[in-house]
N, C-alpha and C positions, 0 to 999 in steps of 0.2 A: 760620655754617656758609658754610667756603670750597668754594663751587661751581665745579669744574673748568670753565675755558674750552676751546673746540677747540683752540687754540693749546697748551695744558696737555695735552690728551688726546694731540694729535700727537705733542707732544715725548717722550712717553712710548712711542709707538711703537704703542697701543692705538685710533687713529682709524681706524674701518671706513672700507673701499676706497670702499663705494658713498656715504657723507657727502662723502669727499673729492673725488669725482668731480662730486656736486650743486654744491657749493659752486664748484668750477672752471667750472660751466656758468652760474652765477648772473653771474659776470664781462662785462660788457657788452661787453670787446676778445673774449672768446672767443664769445661768442653771435653777433657780427659777422663772426669769422673763419670758423665754422663755416658761415653764410650764403653768405660769399663764396666758402668751397670748394665747396659745394654749386651753386652757380651756374657755376663755371668749368668743372666735371667735367660738367655738364649741355649746357653750350655744346660743349666738347670733343668730347664723346659722341655730339650730333647733329648735329656737322659731319665725322663719323670716316667711316671705310669701315664700320662696325658702328653707323651710324645708325639704321637700320633694327630694331636688337634695342631701343636706346631707346625709340624711338615704340610698338614691339610693348609693351614694360614700361608705360609711360605709360597704354596703352591698353586694357590687359588689366581685365576688367571681374569683378567679385566682388559677392558680396552677394544677398541674397533679394529677388528681382523682386517679390513679393506686398507687402513693406515700402516700394516705390518707392526700396530701396537695392541695387539691379543698378548698381554705378557702376563706374567706370572707376580705377583707381590715382590718376591724376590728380585724378579727381572726390572721391576719399576724401581725398587729400590738401587740396583747396581747400575742401570743405564740412564733411570730419571734424576732419583734424589742425588746420586755420587755427581752428576753433572755440574749441580750446586756448589760441591766442595770444589770442582777442579774451576767452577768461574771463580772462586775466591782466590786459588791457587794461580789462576790466570793474571787477575789483579795485581797478586802481590809479586809475581814474577816479573810484570810489567814495572812495576813501581820500582822494585829493585834495580832494573837496568835502567831505568830513566834516571831515578832520584838519589837511589840508594846505594849501599855498597858495591853492586855489580856494576857501577856506572863508572868507579875508579879500578881500574888494572890491577893498580900495585897493589890495592888492597882486595881485591875480588878472588887474585890467583891463586892464594892459598887455601881457602875453602872450596873454591871449584875443582882445585885439583885433588883434595880429598873427597869432594862429592863424585869425582870420576872413580877416583881408587874403589872407593866403597860400592862402586856399582859394580865395575871389573872384578873385581877379586872374588866375591860372593858369586858369582856367575860362572867363575872358572873352578871353585871349589866344588860348586853343585854339580858341575860337568863331569869334573873328577873322578867325583863318588858315583856317579851315575853312568859310566863311560860303556859299560856292557850291559845296559838295563835297555837299549833299545831306543829308536826315534820317538816313539810317544813319550816315553820320560824324560827323555831330552828337553821335550817341548816345554818343559815346565822351569829351563835355567833361569827365566827373569824373576822368578816370584821370591826370591832373597834379596833382591836388587835393591828395595824401595825403605826408605826410611819415613813412618809416621810421623807427620809435621804435630799433629795434635798432642799424642802421645806422649812423644820426645818432649815437647815443649812443656807439656803438663809435670810430666815428671820433675824437670830442672825447673819448673817453677815452686814446685812441692819443697826441693833442696834447696833451692837458692836463694838463701838470705843474706849472703854475703859473699858469694862467688862473683868473680869479676864480671861486669855487664858485658866485656869482649867475648866470655863465653857463650851467652846465649846469641851474640850477633853471628858467631862463627858457626854455631849449629843452626840459626835460621836461614842464613845464606847456605850451607851444606843441605837442606832439607829441601829449600826452594830449588837448588839446582838439581837435587836429586829429582824431585817431582817432574822438572822438564824431560829430563833425559826418560823418566817414566812414562812419561806421556807420546815421548817420541816412540819409546819400545811399544805400547801398545798401539800405536798408530801404523806402525812399520810391520810388526811380526805376528800382531793378533788382529788381522781384520777378517772379519767375516766374509761372504759371497758377495764380491763388491758389486752395485749398479752404479753404474757411472752418472746414468740419467738423474738420478735423485741427489748425486753429489754435485751436480751442474747445477740444480735448481736451488739446493743450500745456499750457492753463492747469493743469490738477489736478497732474501732476507737478510744475511749477514752485512753485505755491503747497507742495506737500507739501514741497518741497526748502527754501521760504523759510522754513516753518513750524520744520524741524529746524535749522537754523542758527541761526534768531534764538532759541532756545533752546540756543545754545552746542553742540549735538550736531553732533558731527565724524567719527562711524564711517561709514568709505568704504563697506560693504556695506549702509547706509541711502542712502546721498546718490548713490553711482555710478549705481545703477539708476534713480533719479530723473533725473540729470542726461542718462542716455543718453535717457531715454523720451523728455523734454523736447525734446531735440536732434532725437530722429528723429520727431517728430510737428511741430516748427516745418520741417524738412527737408520732409517730405509735405504742408506746405498751400503751398509756392510761394515761402515768405519765405525768403532765403538763411540756411542754416542757423547761419551764423558770428552771426546777431544772437543765437541761444539762448547762446550761450554770455556774450555781453554781459549779457543779463537774468538768467543765473544768477549772474555775479558780482557784478551788484548788489544780488543778495539777500542777500549775505553781509555780515555787520555789521561795522563798524569799530570801534566805540566797545567796550572791556572791557566785561564784563557786572559791575554793582556787588553783586551778590551773590558773585563771587568774589574780593572782596577790594578793590575798587578799582582804583587806580593801579599797585600792587605786583601785579596779578593775573597779568602777563607780557601779550605781545601779544594784541591782538584778533585777530579768527578770520580777515578778510580778510587782516591781517600773515602770518598762519599759513598759509591754504592759497596766498598768492603765492610764500611761502618753501617750500612742496612743490612745486606745479606750475610753477613759473619754470624749474628745468632741463629739465622734459620739454618744456616750450613752446620754449625758447631752444636746446635740444640736439637735440631730434628734430622737432618739430612744423614750427616754421618752415623749417630747413634742407631737410626733406624737399619741403615746400610749393615751396619755390625749386627744388629740383632737377627738380620735375616741371612746373614752371610757364617756367623760363628755358630750357628748351631747345629753339631754334629754329633750323632749317636756314636759315644766312645765305646759301648759294648763290655763296660766293666774293665777289670784288670785286663782280661783275655783280650778285649779289643784294643786295650794301651797297648799291649806287647805286640797285638800283630801290626799295629800304626808304625811301632817304632822297630821294625824286622823289615821294613819297606825301605830302601834306598832312599827313596823320596823324600821321605820323613828326615831319615839321619843327613841327607845333604842338604834339605832346608835349614835344619838346627845349627848344622856347623856352619852354613854359609851366614846366617844370621849371625852366630856368636862369635865365630873365630873369623869369618871373611870381612865382614865389616870392620871388625877392630883392625885387623892385619891393612885390609885396605885403605880404610881412614888415616890411620897413626902413620902407616908405610909412605903413602904418597906424601902427606903432609911434611914427615922428615925429610922425602928426597927432593922437594921442592925447595926446601930451605935450604938445604945442603949443597943443592945443583945452581941454584939461580941466586938473585939479591934480594928474594922474597922472604921476610920474616914472619912470625906471630907477633901477633899485638903484643903491645907494651901492657906488662902483668899477666899475662899467661904463662902458666909453666908446661912442660912436657907431659908431669902427670894430670895436669887438668885435661890435655890434649886425649889424654889415654882414657879419661872416663866418659869424655865426651864421644870418643869412638867406641867404646861399649854402648853406648846410649844409642847411637847410630844403628845399633842393630835392632830396635824395637820395628818392626817391620809388620805393619798390623792392616791399614785401610787398602793401599793398594796391593799390598801382597796378596790380601784374600780377593781382593777383584783378579789380579793377575792369574789366580789357581782357578779362578772360575773359566777364566778364558784359555786357559792351557789344557785343563781337562773336561770340566763341565762333569754334571751329574751322573754321566753311563762310566764312568771311568772308575775303577776299585783305588787309585791314587788321590780321587778329589780327597775326601774325608781325612784321609791321612798326612795331607798336604795343610789341612786347615789345622789339626792336632799340631803338626808340628811348627806352623806360623803363632800359634798360640803359646805352644812351648817354647820355642825360640827368642821370641819377643820378651816373655815372661823374664826368662832368664837374663838376657842382656839387660834388662830394666833393673833386675836385682843387683847385678855387678856393677854397673854403673852407679847405682845408688852406694852401693858401699864406698867407692872410690871418691865419687863425690863428696861425700857427705863428711869422710876424712877430711877431704879438701877445704870445704865450707867451713869446719873446726878451726883449720889453719886460719882461713882469712878473716874469720871472726877473733881469733886472738891478736892478728896482726891489727886489725880495726881499734879494739881495747886500746892496743898499746899506743897506736898513733892518737887516740883520742885523749890519751894520758898525758901526752907530749904536747904541753899549750905552748911551748916556746920553739918547737922546732929543732932541737938540738939533736935528736935522736935518742935520747935520753927521758924514760917516761919522769916525768917530774915528781912522782912519789919517792924515785930511787934517790933525788939530787940532793945535796949537802947544801945547806944554805951558810951564808958567811960567817955566820956566828958560831958556826960549827954543830947547828941543829939539824 
């Protein structure tokens, strides 16, 4: 049977508008563009004559207090909407561990080591810069450890017309492992006041959700209430509610059910859920989180000067730009020189250097950890946000320069290879025929 593809349906003009929008939102460049747009709008509004309206909107509280859910809109964005992002991250993590590159230790060891180095070195650099600043400042050590998947992949997608596909795989694996480490850091080092009774209760809807998805039941009217109950109880327990998103993502099976026809049964449930939820994550959850989190009153040139005299801001910028570069590139070099692990075929060290710079784009999770580290009452809170924005922009610009140069190189290689029809290594345009012509 000839099943019509989305392209054929679109050609006939019967492709539903909602599906077209969802497909657009799955694009890495579109997700990154929405994230950037939300950030710019928040910054402009927060520094305009109408700034009071922005902060009043961000701090407006709504929700039932009896359920510990009387949160500001900014709180709903960071605790609620961002849980959707982490649900997708949990699905990606499980798919990588079960059926992706992380399943094969020989292939995964290099980007995993790069991710670990990209967490440790920035944390160490931030700590060194702030050694004499006291324990309150040092509480922000984890802010520059995260790589923003959405922004980093969007930058790579814009540049990468001819870059090796192995480079994107390396970045995706690195960012996925980086997210896993960030989730563990949030759960262990940034819990609120723990209420173990709510945490114990959260296990019940989580187990019910797991039982249903393991039986390949994906009815939203069954799963959504259980997911919301799990999220609400984890939030009430004092553990950051985004952890609930990851746990729910981990519960979803990746492998196709053998009872449904083996390998021809269609995509696994994790892939199905990711396909459904990613547009909501990329198009709504993450941009709204950025909108409510990135709005900081800069205070003009004097405010920027004040921000960058704070060692917190200096430490974050140094850690994101230099720390990520040193950590990712250095650990990759170390693991390939001391073990049998090697770079993927077609990757050069200059490619890895550009990717290491790109890993310094730490935005979504960095903003979240800055809120957990300092909160609104701390004088370092706004300075940390400014530094995250500045460090991420610098890292993205430096990476763009390196990767654009490499993209031109690979483009020239592709042109020469396409001109060499007979595969002898010499472009046919330079070959001489037997008659001397």
